[in-house]
N, CA, C and O of each residue as an XYZ file, in Angstrom:
888
protein
N     122.604    -44.531    -12.075
C     123.170    -45.873    -12.151
C     122.591    -46.750    -11.053
O     122.309    -46.290     -9.947
N     122.423    -48.012    -11.384
C     121.858    -48.966    -10.446
C     122.973    -49.669     -9.688
O     123.894    -50.203    -10.306
N     122.909    -49.678     -8.362
C     123.973    -50.255     -7.555
C     123.697    -51.691     -7.143
O     124.514    -52.306     -6.459
N     122.562    -52.229     -7.548
C     122.264    -53.609     -7.209
C     122.987    -54.560     -8.163
O     123.521    -54.140     -9.189
N     122.994    -55.823     -7.815
C     123.679    -56.826     -8.617
C     123.088    -56.888    -10.029
O     121.872    -56.940    -10.207
N     123.973    -56.881    -11.020
C     123.541    -57.010    -12.405
C     123.146    -58.462    -12.687
O     123.651    -59.398    -12.068
N     122.241    -58.611    -13.628
C     121.806    -59.949    -14.022
C     122.446    -60.414    -15.331
O     122.522    -61.612    -15.604
N     122.908    -59.445    -16.143
C     123.469    -59.759    -17.457
C     124.615    -58.807    -17.762
O     124.474    -57.591    -17.631
N     125.752    -59.367    -18.170
C     126.880    -58.559    -18.623
C     127.116    -58.869    -20.101
O     127.261    -60.029    -20.487
N     127.152    -57.823    -20.917
C     127.368    -57.951    -22.356
C     128.771    -57.452    -22.677
O     129.090    -56.286    -22.440
N     129.598    -58.326    -23.210
C     130.996    -57.998    -23.492
C     131.239    -57.726    -24.970
O     130.711    -58.421    -25.838
N     132.042    -56.706    -25.241
C     132.703    -56.591    -26.524
C     133.730    -57.722    -26.602
O     134.062    -58.323    -25.581
N     134.233    -58.016    -27.796
C     135.207    -59.093    -27.962
C     136.624    -58.554    -28.165
O     137.470    -58.683    -27.280
N     136.886    -57.950    -29.331
C     138.228    -57.483    -29.655
C     138.651    -56.336    -28.734
O     137.963    -55.319    -28.644
N     139.779    -56.507    -28.058
C     140.267    -55.461    -27.181
C     139.644    -55.471    -25.804
O     140.008    -54.659    -24.953
N     138.708    -56.378    -25.572
C     138.040    -56.476    -24.271
C     138.270    -57.845    -23.656
O     138.827    -57.954    -22.563
N     137.844    -58.888    -24.353
C     138.089    -60.253    -23.892
C     139.379    -60.821    -24.478
O     140.156    -61.473    -23.781
N     139.595    -60.567    -25.758
C     140.733    -61.148    -26.470
C     141.586    -60.072    -27.125
O     141.072    -59.097    -27.672
N     142.911    -60.270    -27.060
C     143.829    -59.393    -27.782
C     144.018    -59.966    -29.184
O     144.828    -60.869    -29.394
N     143.275    -59.440    -30.116
C     143.230    -59.947    -31.489
C     143.993    -59.072    -32.476
O     143.981    -59.354    -33.674
N     144.654    -58.023    -32.006
C     145.097    -56.960    -32.898
C     146.139    -57.419    -33.911
O     146.111    -56.976    -35.059
N     147.062    -58.301    -33.510
C     148.094    -58.736    -34.447
C     147.498    -59.553    -35.584
O     147.849    -59.357    -36.748
N     146.597    -60.467    -35.246
C     145.978    -61.282    -36.297
C     145.116    -60.431    -37.221
O     145.087    -60.671    -38.428
N     144.418    -59.447    -36.680
C     143.636    -58.538    -37.519
C     144.546    -57.727    -38.433
O     144.281    -57.594    -39.628
N     145.607    -57.194    -37.869
C     146.526    -56.378    -38.650
C     147.212    -57.161    -39.747
O     147.378    -56.662    -40.861
N     147.612    -58.378    -39.442
C     148.275    -59.191    -40.453
C     147.319    -59.576    -41.584
O     147.727    -59.661    -42.743
N     146.062    -59.807    -41.249
C     145.076    -60.118    -42.288
C     144.832    -58.912    -43.194
O     144.732    -59.049    -44.413
N     144.737    -57.738    -42.588
C     144.539    -56.524    -43.388
C     145.763    -56.246    -44.255
O     145.626    -55.867    -45.418
N     146.953    -56.429    -43.699
C     148.166    -56.215    -44.486
C     148.283    -57.214    -45.635
O     148.767    -56.876    -46.715
N     147.837    -58.440    -45.395
C     147.812    -59.437    -46.467
C     146.940    -58.943    -47.622
O     147.344    -59.003    -48.783
N     145.740    -58.455    -47.295
C     144.818    -57.980    -48.328
C     145.395    -56.775    -49.061
O     145.278    -56.668    -50.281
N     146.017    -55.871    -48.312
C     146.623    -54.696    -48.946
C     147.746    -55.099    -49.898
O     147.780    -54.666    -51.050
N     148.659    -55.927    -49.410
C     149.799    -56.322    -50.225
C     149.373    -57.104    -51.465
O     149.927    -56.911    -52.547
N     148.395    -57.981    -51.305
C     147.905    -58.771    -52.442
C     147.355    -57.895    -53.546
O     147.413    -58.256    -54.722
N     146.821    -56.741    -53.170
C     146.205    -55.849    -54.147
C     147.080    -54.648    -54.504
O     146.611    -53.687    -55.115
N     148.373    -54.713    -54.111
C     149.322    -53.708    -54.555
C     149.408    -52.445    -53.728
O     149.968    -51.446    -54.179
N     148.861    -52.473    -52.522
C     148.892    -51.293    -51.662
C     149.977    -51.428    -50.588
O     150.388    -52.537    -50.244
N     150.426    -50.303    -50.072
C     151.375    -50.302    -48.968
C     150.684    -50.826    -47.710
O     149.496    -50.588    -47.489
N     151.441    -51.533    -46.905
C     150.904    -52.056    -45.652
C     151.125    -51.047    -44.526
O     151.814    -50.043    -44.703
N     150.531    -51.329    -43.369
C     150.670    -50.464    -42.193
C     151.399    -51.218    -41.089
O     151.301    -52.440    -40.984
N     152.128    -50.473    -40.271
C     152.752    -51.080    -39.095
C     151.652    -51.567    -38.157
O     150.609    -50.928    -38.018
N     151.895    -52.693    -37.525
C     150.869    -53.272    -36.648
C     150.461    -52.331    -35.518
O     149.346    -52.426    -35.007
N     151.346    -51.435    -35.129
C     151.024    -50.495    -34.050
C     149.935    -49.504    -34.451
O     149.349    -48.844    -33.593
N     149.662    -49.398    -35.756
C     148.615    -48.482    -36.232
C     147.223    -49.080    -36.108
O     146.234    -48.347    -36.096
N     147.134    -50.385    -36.016
C     145.836    -51.040    -36.141
C     144.849    -50.802    -35.000
O     143.643    -50.854    -35.242
N     145.296    -50.544    -33.773
C     144.285    -50.247    -32.743
C     143.367    -49.081    -33.100
O     142.243    -49.003    -32.605
N     143.839    -48.177    -33.955
C     143.012    -47.029    -34.344
C     142.198    -47.292    -35.608
O     141.333    -46.493    -35.966
N     142.469    -48.400    -36.282
C     141.721    -48.751    -37.489
C     140.517    -49.643    -37.189
O     139.525    -49.607    -37.917
N     140.596    -50.434    -36.133
C     139.565    -51.441    -35.867
C     138.450    -50.873    -34.994
O     138.563    -49.773    -34.454
N     137.361    -51.653    -34.867
C     136.300    -51.293    -33.937
C     134.932    -51.113    -34.550
O     133.924    -51.129    -33.843
N     134.883    -50.943    -35.862
C     133.601    -50.676    -36.520
C     133.264    -51.698    -37.600
O     132.488    -51.414    -38.513
N     133.841    -52.872    -37.493
C     133.563    -53.911    -38.475
C     134.617    -53.967    -39.573
O     135.424    -53.049    -39.720
N     134.600    -55.065    -40.352
C     135.641    -55.314    -41.342
C     135.606    -54.312    -42.495
O     136.657    -53.852    -42.942
N     134.420    -53.969    -42.977
C     134.364    -53.022    -44.094
C     134.979    -51.681    -43.705
O     135.732    -51.092    -44.481
N     134.662    -51.204    -42.517
C     135.226    -49.928    -42.074
C     136.732    -50.052    -41.867
O     137.467    -49.105    -42.147
N     137.198    -51.185    -41.388
C     138.638    -51.415    -41.261
C     139.319    -51.305    -42.617
O     140.345    -50.637    -42.746
N     138.755    -51.954    -43.624
C     139.347    -51.909    -44.960
C     139.329    -50.484    -45.516
O     140.303    -50.044    -46.127
N     138.249    -49.777    -45.311
C     138.193    -48.378    -45.754
C     139.321    -47.563    -45.132
O     139.971    -46.762    -45.804
N     139.541    -47.779    -43.842
C     140.536    -46.970    -43.128
C     141.959    -47.270    -43.555
O     142.802    -46.373    -43.565
N     142.246    -48.529    -43.911
C     143.626    -48.861    -44.274
C     143.935    -48.538    -45.730
O     145.102    -48.443    -46.108
N     142.906    -48.370    -46.547
C     143.116    -48.003    -47.948
C     143.435    -46.508    -48.073
O     142.950    -45.707    -47.274
N     144.239    -46.129    -49.061
C     144.390    -44.702    -49.364
C     143.028    -44.096    -49.680
O     142.175    -44.756    -50.273
N     142.826    -42.852    -49.290
C     141.507    -42.213    -49.397
C     140.940    -42.274    -50.804
O     139.730    -42.418    -50.981
N     141.815    -42.163    -51.818
C     141.318    -42.108    -53.200
C     140.906    -43.470    -53.737
O     140.411    -43.560    -54.860
N     141.099    -44.533    -52.958
C     140.758    -45.880    -53.434
C     139.684    -46.561    -52.579
O     139.611    -47.790    -52.544
N     138.874    -45.795    -51.911
C     137.901    -46.366    -50.986
C     136.525    -46.596    -51.612
O     135.511    -46.564    -50.915
N     136.489    -46.828    -52.926
C     135.218    -47.130    -53.568
C     134.699    -48.477    -53.072
O     135.465    -49.335    -52.634
N     133.384    -48.640    -53.152
C     132.739    -49.836    -52.604
C     133.298    -51.125    -53.200
O     133.508    -52.103    -52.483
N     133.539    -51.125    -54.518
C     134.031    -52.342    -55.162
C     135.427    -52.717    -54.675
O     135.725    -53.896    -54.482
N     136.279    -51.717    -54.478
C     137.638    -51.991    -54.011
C     137.627    -52.456    -52.559
O     138.365    -53.368    -52.186
N     136.786    -51.823    -51.740
C     136.650    -52.247    -50.350
C     136.184    -53.693    -50.281
O     136.690    -54.473    -49.475
N     135.232    -54.048    -51.112
C     134.718    -55.419    -51.114
C     135.785    -56.410    -51.569
O     135.892    -57.503    -51.013
N     136.570    -56.038    -52.567
C     137.620    -56.952    -53.043
C     138.623    -57.244    -51.927
O     139.008    -58.395    -51.722
N     139.040    -56.211    -51.214
C     139.984    -56.417    -50.120
C     139.335    -57.114    -48.931
O     139.994    -57.866    -48.213
N     138.055    -56.866    -48.724
C     137.355    -57.557    -47.629
C     137.370    -59.068    -47.853
O     137.589    -59.834    -46.915
N     137.140    -59.490    -49.081
C     137.153    -60.919    -49.405
C     138.538    -61.510    -49.131
O     138.650    -62.594    -48.559
N     139.590    -60.798    -49.539
C     140.947    -61.277    -49.297
C     141.263    -61.304    -47.799
O     141.911    -62.231    -47.311
N     140.806    -60.294    -47.086
C     140.983    -60.268    -45.627
C     140.355    -61.504    -44.986
O     140.985    -62.198    -44.188
N     139.111    -61.760    -45.351
C     138.378    -62.883    -44.765
C     139.063    -64.208    -45.078
O     139.158    -65.081    -44.215
N     139.542    -64.357    -46.314
C     140.222    -65.588    -46.706
C     141.420    -65.853    -45.793
O     141.623    -66.975    -45.327
N     142.198    -64.823    -45.548
C     143.386    -64.964    -44.704
C     143.005    -65.124    -43.232
O     143.509    -66.008    -42.539
N     142.108    -64.257    -42.770
C     141.779    -64.246    -41.344
C     141.122    -65.547    -40.895
O     141.377    -66.017    -39.786
N     140.292    -66.124    -41.732
C     139.640    -67.382    -41.369
C     140.648    -68.493    -41.088
O     140.367    -69.407    -40.314
N     141.815    -68.414    -41.714
C     142.848    -69.426    -41.500
C     143.852    -69.052    -40.417
O     144.633    -69.896    -39.979
N     143.839    -67.790    -39.979
C     144.891    -67.315    -39.076
C     144.359    -66.572    -37.849
O     145.134    -65.914    -37.155
N     143.065    -66.660    -37.566
C     142.493    -65.833    -36.513
C     142.940    -66.212    -35.111
O     142.674    -65.473    -34.163
N     143.618    -67.357    -34.956
C     144.110    -67.758    -33.638
C     145.634    -67.862    -33.585
O     146.182    -68.438    -32.646
N     146.319    -67.309    -34.583
C     147.780    -67.414    -34.611
C     148.413    -66.800    -33.366
O     149.260    -67.425    -32.727
N     148.013    -65.596    -33.025
C     148.603    -64.901    -31.876
C     147.554    -64.436    -30.869
O     147.905    -63.955    -29.792
N     146.279    -64.572    -31.204
C     145.198    -64.106    -30.329
C     145.177    -64.879    -29.016
O     145.380    -66.093    -28.998
N     144.930    -64.171    -27.921
C     144.816    -64.803    -26.606
C     144.012    -63.910    -25.671
O     143.909    -62.706    -25.903
N     143.440    -64.489    -24.614
C     142.714    -63.682    -23.642
C     143.657    -62.733    -22.913
O     144.827    -63.049    -22.702
N     143.147    -61.585    -22.537
C     143.923    -60.679    -21.695
C     144.101    -61.295    -20.309
O     143.248    -62.063    -19.864
N     145.188    -60.973    -19.624
C     145.414    -61.509    -18.274
C     144.242    -61.197    -17.344
O     143.767    -60.063    -17.285
N     143.789    -62.205    -16.631
C     142.713    -62.029    -15.665
C     141.317    -62.229    -16.211
O     140.361    -62.326    -15.443
N     141.182    -62.293    -17.533
C     139.852    -62.426    -18.134
C     139.197    -63.753    -17.743
O     138.026    -63.782    -17.365
N     139.942    -64.831    -17.832
C     139.349    -66.141    -17.570
C     138.861    -66.265    -16.133
O     137.776    -66.795    -15.897
N     139.639    -65.788    -15.173
C     139.204    -65.827    -13.771
C     137.967    -64.963    -13.566
O     137.047    -65.351    -12.845
N     137.944    -63.790    -14.199
C     136.795    -62.899    -14.075
C     135.528    -63.551    -14.611
O     134.477    -63.477    -13.975
N     135.617    -64.185    -15.765
C     134.444    -64.835    -16.343
C     133.947    -65.967    -15.446
O     132.743    -66.140    -15.254
N     134.875    -66.722    -14.910
C     134.484    -67.814    -14.009
C     133.797    -67.272    -12.750
O     132.824    -67.851    -12.266
N     134.311    -66.159    -12.230
C     133.713    -65.564    -11.031
C     132.297    -65.067    -11.303
O     131.399    -65.259    -10.483
N     132.102    -64.437    -12.443
C     130.767    -63.945    -12.792
C     129.800    -65.113    -12.962
O     128.665    -65.058    -12.487
N     130.244    -66.156    -13.631
C     129.377    -67.320    -13.828
C     129.044    -67.984    -12.501
O     127.913    -68.419    -12.289
N     130.021    -68.063    -11.612
C     129.794    -68.674    -10.300
C     128.792    -67.869     -9.484
O     128.079    -68.415     -8.642
N     128.747    -66.559     -9.744
C     127.809    -65.693     -9.024
C     126.417    -65.696     -9.642
O     125.517    -65.015     -9.150
N     126.237    -66.456    -10.714
C     124.923    -66.556    -11.332
C     124.608    -65.448    -12.309
O     123.455    -65.289    -12.711
N     125.607    -64.678    -12.699
C     125.390    -63.596    -13.656
C     125.489    -64.148    -15.074
O     126.451    -64.836    -15.414
N     124.499    -63.843    -15.890
C     124.507    -64.302    -17.278
C     125.440    -63.427    -18.103
O     125.646    -62.253    -17.793
N     126.001    -64.012    -19.159
C     126.967    -63.290    -19.988
C     126.693    -63.499    -21.462
O     126.259    -64.567    -21.892
N     126.959    -62.444    -22.230
C     126.788    -62.483    -23.682
C     127.918    -61.710    -24.333
O     128.618    -60.941    -23.673
N     128.093    -61.914    -25.622
C     129.061    -61.162    -26.409
C     128.309    -60.378    -27.474
O     127.421    -60.913    -28.137
N     128.667    -59.112    -27.637
C     128.098    -58.265    -28.689
C     129.258    -57.577    -29.386
O     129.894    -56.693    -28.813
N     129.535    -57.974    -30.611
C     130.748    -57.536    -31.290
C     130.487    -57.160    -32.735
O     129.540    -57.642    -33.357
N     131.342    -56.289    -33.262
C     131.297    -55.961    -34.684
C     132.111    -56.942    -35.522
O     132.161    -56.807    -36.745
N     132.739    -57.913    -34.898
C     133.419    -58.974    -35.634
C     132.363    -59.855    -36.291
O     131.323    -60.134    -35.693
N     132.628    -60.289    -37.516
C     131.629    -61.077    -38.225
C     131.313    -62.362    -37.450
O     132.167    -62.925    -36.764
N     130.068    -62.801    -37.584
C     129.500    -63.826    -36.706
C     130.337    -65.105    -36.655
O     130.594    -65.627    -35.570
N     130.762    -65.610    -37.800
C     131.482    -66.885    -37.823
C     132.772    -66.807    -37.013
O     133.085    -67.726    -36.256
N     133.517    -65.723    -37.167
C     134.775    -65.568    -36.438
C     134.517    -65.372    -34.950
O     135.232    -65.931    -34.118
N     133.507    -64.588    -34.612
C     133.184    -64.365    -33.201
C     132.839    -65.678    -32.513
O     133.317    -65.950    -31.412
N     132.022    -66.480    -33.149
C     131.622    -67.757    -32.563
C     132.826    -68.678    -32.396
O     132.984    -69.308    -31.350
N     133.670    -68.761    -33.413
C     134.854    -69.635    -33.324
C     135.772    -69.221    -32.184
O     136.229    -70.065    -31.413
N     136.040    -67.930    -32.077
C     136.969    -67.457    -31.058
C     136.427    -67.653    -29.647
O     137.137    -68.147    -28.771
N     135.186    -67.271    -29.425
C     134.623    -67.351    -28.079
C     134.468    -68.800    -27.632
O     134.781    -69.129    -26.487
N     133.999    -69.654    -28.503
C     133.821    -71.058    -28.103
C     135.157    -71.764    -27.944
O     135.258    -72.719    -27.174
N     136.191    -71.312    -28.659
C     137.511    -71.913    -28.510
C     138.174    -71.506    -27.198
O     138.685    -72.351    -26.462
N     138.162    -70.214    -26.914
C     138.898    -69.728    -25.754
C     138.124    -69.833    -24.446
O     138.723    -69.941    -23.376
N     136.801    -69.801    -24.526
C     135.991    -69.805    -23.296
C     134.900    -70.874    -23.356
O     133.721    -70.550    -23.211
N     135.265    -72.130    -23.566
C     134.249    -73.187    -23.705
C     133.532    -73.510    -22.405
O     132.484    -74.154    -22.415
N     134.083    -73.072    -21.303
C     133.527    -73.364    -19.982
C     132.479    -72.332    -19.551
O     131.893    -72.462    -18.477
N     132.243    -71.321    -20.370
C     131.240    -70.300    -20.053
C     129.945    -70.605    -20.794
O     129.956    -70.886    -21.992
N     128.843    -70.549    -20.082
C     127.526    -70.791    -20.687
C     126.977    -69.467    -21.225
O     126.088    -68.867    -20.620
N     127.501    -69.026    -22.344
C     127.067    -67.760    -22.942
C     125.593    -67.830    -23.324
O     125.138    -68.822    -23.892
N     124.857    -66.777    -23.009
C     123.457    -66.770    -23.420
C     123.346    -66.542    -24.921
O     122.399    -67.007    -25.554
N     124.313    -65.827    -25.492
C     124.384    -65.679    -26.941
C     125.716    -65.053    -27.306
O     126.322    -64.344    -26.503
N     126.166    -65.320    -28.522
C     127.329    -64.656    -29.103
C     126.805    -63.909    -30.316
O     126.533    -64.514    -31.353
N     126.665    -62.615    -30.193
C     126.039    -61.800    -31.230
C     127.110    -61.066    -32.021
O     127.637    -60.047    -31.576
N     127.427    -61.597    -33.202
C     128.405    -60.965    -34.077
C     127.737    -60.188    -35.191
O     126.511    -60.138    -35.293
N     128.575    -59.580    -36.029
C     128.053    -58.806    -37.148
C     127.453    -59.742    -38.190
O     128.072    -60.729    -38.589
N     126.240    -59.417    -38.623
C     125.576    -60.187    -39.667
C     125.061    -59.226    -40.744
O     124.713    -58.082    -40.453
N     125.017    -59.701    -41.974
C     124.599    -58.849    -43.086
C     123.195    -58.296    -42.856
O     122.288    -59.017    -42.439
N     123.035    -57.022    -43.132
C     121.736    -56.385    -43.021
C     121.423    -55.808    -41.654
O     120.415    -55.123    -41.483
N     122.297    -56.085    -40.658
C     122.092    -55.558    -39.304
C     123.148    -54.497    -39.043
O     124.334    -54.765    -39.233
N     122.759    -53.298    -38.612
C     123.745    -52.244    -38.379
C     124.760    -52.647    -37.312
O     124.433    -53.363    -36.366
N     125.996    -52.175    -37.479
C     127.038    -52.466    -36.493
C     126.984    -51.438    -35.359
O     126.370    -50.380    -35.492
N     127.639    -51.773    -34.240
C     127.786    -50.803    -33.166
C     128.491    -49.560    -33.702
O     129.393    -49.691    -34.529
N     128.114    -48.363    -33.263
C     127.330    -48.050    -32.068
C     125.817    -48.095    -32.206
O     125.109    -47.735    -31.266
N     125.305    -48.522    -33.345
C     123.869    -48.795    -33.395
C     123.552    -49.840    -32.326
O     124.275    -50.830    -32.214
N     122.493    -49.648    -31.541
C     122.215    -50.558    -30.426
C     121.516    -51.852    -30.809
O     121.141    -52.629    -29.931
N     121.332    -52.101    -32.109
C     120.581    -53.287    -32.532
C     121.150    -54.574    -31.950
O     120.397    -55.482    -31.598
N     122.485    -54.659    -31.847
C     123.086    -55.890    -31.335
C     122.736    -56.103    -29.864
O     122.582    -57.243    -29.425
N     122.610    -55.028    -29.107
C     122.199    -55.156    -27.706
C     120.760    -55.637    -27.635
O     120.426    -56.497    -26.820
N     119.913    -55.086    -28.485
C     118.516    -55.517    -28.494
C     118.397    -56.977    -28.934
O     117.509    -57.696    -28.478
N     119.287    -57.406    -29.815
C     119.323    -58.821    -30.193
C     119.635    -59.695    -28.972
O     118.997    -60.725    -28.753
N     120.618    -59.270    -28.189
C     120.962    -60.015    -26.970
C     119.780    -60.040    -26.009
O     119.443    -61.089    -25.460
N     119.155    -58.892    -25.808
C     118.031    -58.825    -24.874
C     116.830    -59.604    -25.396
O     116.013    -60.082    -24.608
N     116.716    -59.737    -26.701
C     115.649    -60.555    -27.256
C     115.842    -62.025    -26.931
O     114.872    -62.760    -26.746
N     117.109    -62.457    -26.861
C     117.416    -63.850    -26.553
C     117.521    -64.107    -25.053
O     117.389    -65.239    -24.587
N     117.763    -63.024    -24.307
C     117.866    -63.146    -22.849
C     117.154    -61.954    -22.221
O     117.814    -61.017    -21.771
N     115.818    -61.965    -22.180
C     115.071    -60.820    -21.670
C     115.518    -60.418    -20.264
O     115.463    -61.210    -19.323
N     115.962    -59.166    -20.152
C     116.500    -58.649    -18.898
C     116.165    -57.169    -18.812
O     116.291    -56.446    -19.800
N     115.744    -56.719    -17.651
C     115.491    -55.291    -17.466
C     116.776    -54.509    -17.714
O     117.845    -54.922    -17.264
N     116.687    -53.403    -18.411
C     117.898    -52.654    -18.773
C     118.679    -52.188    -17.551
O     119.903    -52.078    -17.608
N     117.997    -51.917    -16.459
C     118.711    -51.496    -15.251
C     119.591    -52.606    -14.689
O     120.483    -52.347    -13.881
N     119.343    -53.834    -15.114
C     120.100    -54.984    -14.616
C     121.176    -55.444    -15.595
O     121.719    -56.540    -15.456
N     121.487    -54.596    -16.596
C     122.445    -54.961    -17.647
C     123.674    -54.064    -17.552
O     123.564    -52.864    -17.300
N     124.844    -54.660    -17.757
C     126.097    -53.904    -17.881
C     126.742    -54.259    -19.211
O     126.860    -55.434    -19.562
N     127.161    -53.231    -19.951
C     127.897    -53.454    -21.187
C     129.350    -53.078    -20.973
O     129.646    -52.036    -20.390
N     130.270    -53.931    -21.447
C     131.695    -53.761    -21.185
C     132.448    -53.718    -22.507
O     132.271    -54.592    -23.356
N     133.295    -52.695    -22.683
C     134.067    -52.599    -23.912
C     135.267    -51.689    -23.765
O     135.458    -51.052    -22.729
N     136.084    -51.634    -24.823
C     137.352    -50.897    -24.754
C     137.349    -49.605    -25.558
O     138.370    -48.920    -25.614
N     136.232    -49.256    -26.180
C     136.248    -48.086    -27.055
C     135.007    -47.226    -26.898
O     134.022    -47.627    -26.278
N     135.078    -46.035    -27.473
C     133.919    -45.138    -27.473
C     132.748    -45.765    -28.210
O     131.594    -45.471    -27.899
N     133.029    -46.627    -29.185
C     131.961    -47.317    -29.911
C     131.104    -48.122    -28.924
O     129.876    -48.094    -28.998
N     131.751    -48.831    -28.013
C     131.012    -49.649    -27.044
C     130.236    -48.790    -26.057
O     129.095    -49.098    -25.714
N     130.862    -47.714    -25.605
C     130.200    -46.834    -24.635
C     128.994    -46.154    -25.266
O     127.944    -46.025    -24.636
N     129.149    -45.718    -26.515
C     128.033    -45.094    -27.233
C     126.914    -46.100    -27.478
O     125.735    -45.753    -27.406
N     127.279    -47.334    -27.765
C     126.276    -48.381    -27.949
C     125.463    -48.561    -26.682
O     124.236    -48.641    -26.730
N     126.142    -48.624    -25.553
C     125.448    -48.764    -24.271
C     124.526    -47.582    -24.017
O     123.390    -47.754    -23.575
N     125.021    -46.377    -24.300
C     124.192    -45.183    -24.083
C     122.937    -45.225    -24.935
O     121.843    -44.937    -24.450
N     123.088    -45.586    -26.212
C     121.929    -45.632    -27.105
C     120.945    -46.727    -26.693
O     119.741    -46.613    -26.925
N     121.469    -47.783    -26.083
C     120.604    -48.877    -25.633
C     120.045    -48.627    -24.241
O     119.213    -49.390    -23.749
N     120.512    -47.544    -23.604
C     120.047    -47.170    -22.257
C     120.431    -48.216    -21.207
O     119.634    -48.572    -20.339
N     121.687    -48.702    -21.311
C     122.213    -49.602    -20.283
C     123.517    -49.017    -19.754
O     124.147    -48.182    -20.404
N     123.905    -49.461    -18.580
C     125.117    -48.976    -17.922
C     126.357    -49.485    -18.667
O     126.325    -50.543    -19.295
N     127.453    -48.710    -18.586
C     128.655    -49.068    -19.334
C     129.893    -49.107    -18.451
O     130.016    -48.349    -17.490
N     130.801    -50.003    -18.799
C     132.125    -50.069    -18.189
C     133.162    -50.110    -19.297
O     133.112    -50.971    -20.175
N     134.102    -49.173    -19.252
C     135.204    -49.171    -20.195
C     136.421    -49.847    -19.590
O     136.675    -49.713    -18.393
N     137.178    -50.576    -20.409
C     138.375    -51.259    -19.933
C     139.616    -50.574    -20.497
O     139.659    -50.201    -21.669
N     140.628    -50.415    -19.638
C     141.814    -49.644    -20.029
C     142.857    -50.472    -20.751
O     143.821    -49.916    -21.277
N     142.692    -51.805    -20.793
C     143.743    -52.659    -21.362
C     143.560    -52.932    -22.858
O     144.349    -53.670    -23.447
N     142.548    -52.357    -23.470
C     142.232    -52.690    -24.857
C     142.933    -51.838    -25.887
O     144.064    -51.397    -25.682
N     142.250    -51.609    -27.002
C     142.862    -50.958    -28.156
C     142.813    -49.436    -28.092
O     143.565    -48.762    -28.796
N     141.945    -48.896    -27.264
C     141.769    -47.444    -27.222
C     142.162    -46.883    -25.860
O     142.382    -47.635    -24.911
N     142.247    -45.573    -25.770
C     142.784    -44.923    -24.577
C     141.715    -44.690    -23.510
O     140.516    -44.686    -23.790
N     142.188    -44.496    -22.281
C     141.287    -44.116    -21.197
C     140.647    -42.767    -21.503
O     139.488    -42.526    -21.166
N     141.418    -41.891    -22.149
C     140.863    -40.592    -22.528
C     139.657    -40.722    -23.430
O     138.680    -39.989    -23.276
N     139.715    -41.652    -24.375
C     138.570    -41.885    -25.266
C     137.365    -42.375    -24.481
O     136.240    -41.941    -24.729
N     137.593    -43.267    -23.548
C     136.496    -43.797    -22.732
C     135.884    -42.704    -21.857
O     134.668    -42.640    -21.680
N     136.741    -41.855    -21.320
C     136.271    -40.751    -20.483
C     135.440    -39.770    -21.291
O     134.373    -39.335    -20.857
N     135.940    -39.426    -22.471
C     135.224    -38.484    -23.329
C     133.888    -39.048    -23.801
O     132.963    -38.297    -24.113
N     133.796    -40.373    -23.849
C     132.537    -41.013    -24.262
C     131.569    -41.169    -23.088
O     130.460    -41.676    -23.257
N     131.993    -40.728    -21.887
C     131.158    -40.766    -20.686
C     130.846    -42.192    -20.230
O     129.701    -42.523    -19.920
N     131.888    -43.031    -20.195
C     131.713    -44.359    -19.607
C     131.290    -44.212    -18.151
O     131.817    -43.366    -17.429
N     130.343    -45.033    -17.722
C     129.897    -44.972    -16.329
C     130.988    -45.437    -15.372
O     131.092    -44.938    -14.251
N     131.797    -46.390    -15.814
C     132.923    -46.895    -15.030
C     134.093    -47.108    -15.973
O     133.898    -47.364    -17.161
N     135.309    -47.004    -15.451
C     136.505    -47.400    -16.186
C     137.345    -48.262    -15.250
O     137.632    -47.871    -14.119
N     137.740    -49.448    -15.739
C     138.499    -50.368    -14.897
C     139.858    -50.662    -15.524
O     140.029    -50.592    -16.741
N     140.822    -50.995    -14.660
C     142.185    -51.266    -15.096
C     142.553    -52.740    -15.009
O     143.619    -53.142    -15.473
N     141.684    -53.542    -14.422
C     141.924    -54.986    -14.311
C     140.578    -55.695    -14.315
O     139.603    -55.164    -13.784
N     140.507    -56.891    -14.908
C     139.227    -57.591    -15.022
C     138.528    -57.847    -13.698
O     137.298    -57.820    -13.642
N     139.282    -58.097    -12.625
C     138.614    -58.435    -11.369
C     137.823    -57.263    -10.795
O     136.946    -57.459     -9.953
N     138.129    -56.043    -11.246
C     137.369    -54.873    -10.785
C     135.920    -54.944    -11.250
O     135.024    -54.424    -10.586
N     135.691    -55.589    -12.394
C     134.323    -55.699    -12.894
C     133.453    -56.551    -11.967
O     132.258    -56.294    -11.822
N     134.053    -57.560    -11.344
C     133.318    -58.443    -10.446
C     132.655    -57.630     -9.327
O     131.500    -57.866     -8.975
N     133.392    -56.688     -8.787
C     132.841    -55.850     -7.724
C     131.796    -54.876     -8.254
O     130.770    -54.653     -7.613
N     132.055    -54.300     -9.417
C     131.143    -53.290     -9.966
C     129.759    -53.886    -10.239
O     128.742    -53.234    -10.001
N     129.723    -55.110    -10.735
C     128.419    -55.715    -11.060
C     127.795    -56.433     -9.863
O     126.730    -57.039     -9.979
N     128.462    -56.360     -8.721
C     127.890    -56.922     -7.501
C     128.027    -58.417     -7.361
O     127.210    -59.068     -6.708
N     129.083    -58.975     -7.987
C     129.250    -60.434     -7.947
C     130.267    -60.891     -6.913
O     130.513    -62.089     -6.773
N     130.869    -59.933     -6.178
C     131.888    -60.344     -5.206
C     131.272    -60.677     -3.850
O     131.989    -61.041     -2.918
């Protein structure tokens, strides 16, 4: 691991910067109910999300109904609802805004790399963090593999060329840690998100933090 100041921090979105779980869960339940399926308690959704909308729909459907056509039908209904309700209850985690301001003040560049579809990612990040000069907001786009495939990290580095030793990737799940490993960049797991510290540990996160301000010190911005 490199102990010098990082030049670029790449953030996951859901469960890392923003607590989106209720709005995601309600959108999925809307799609399920509209199509005659039983809904799930919102407390179940942290284990369903993280790999993009199609995988979310697959996970919430009964196993015998996970054919591609059915997944697509519910995905369309999910998107219809979520596009109108993605900010109903979503908000930044405590301390996130101060942390982002501190990193920006220290001259560290920042990007978002998420499995959330591009339009929603852009709307959420620009709405909640308009004061941050993001180098890019890289969401899920058709034809590009989702995390833990490292393509999204390479997309960020293509738009903001940075030596990998000078990059930190931050996320709340094993998906994010595995993405960082495959991209050969350092990783920080956050304990306040959708997944457990145990999951982050088992995924071999280079760092695990319990509060956003801890990241400021880890990347050398304090």
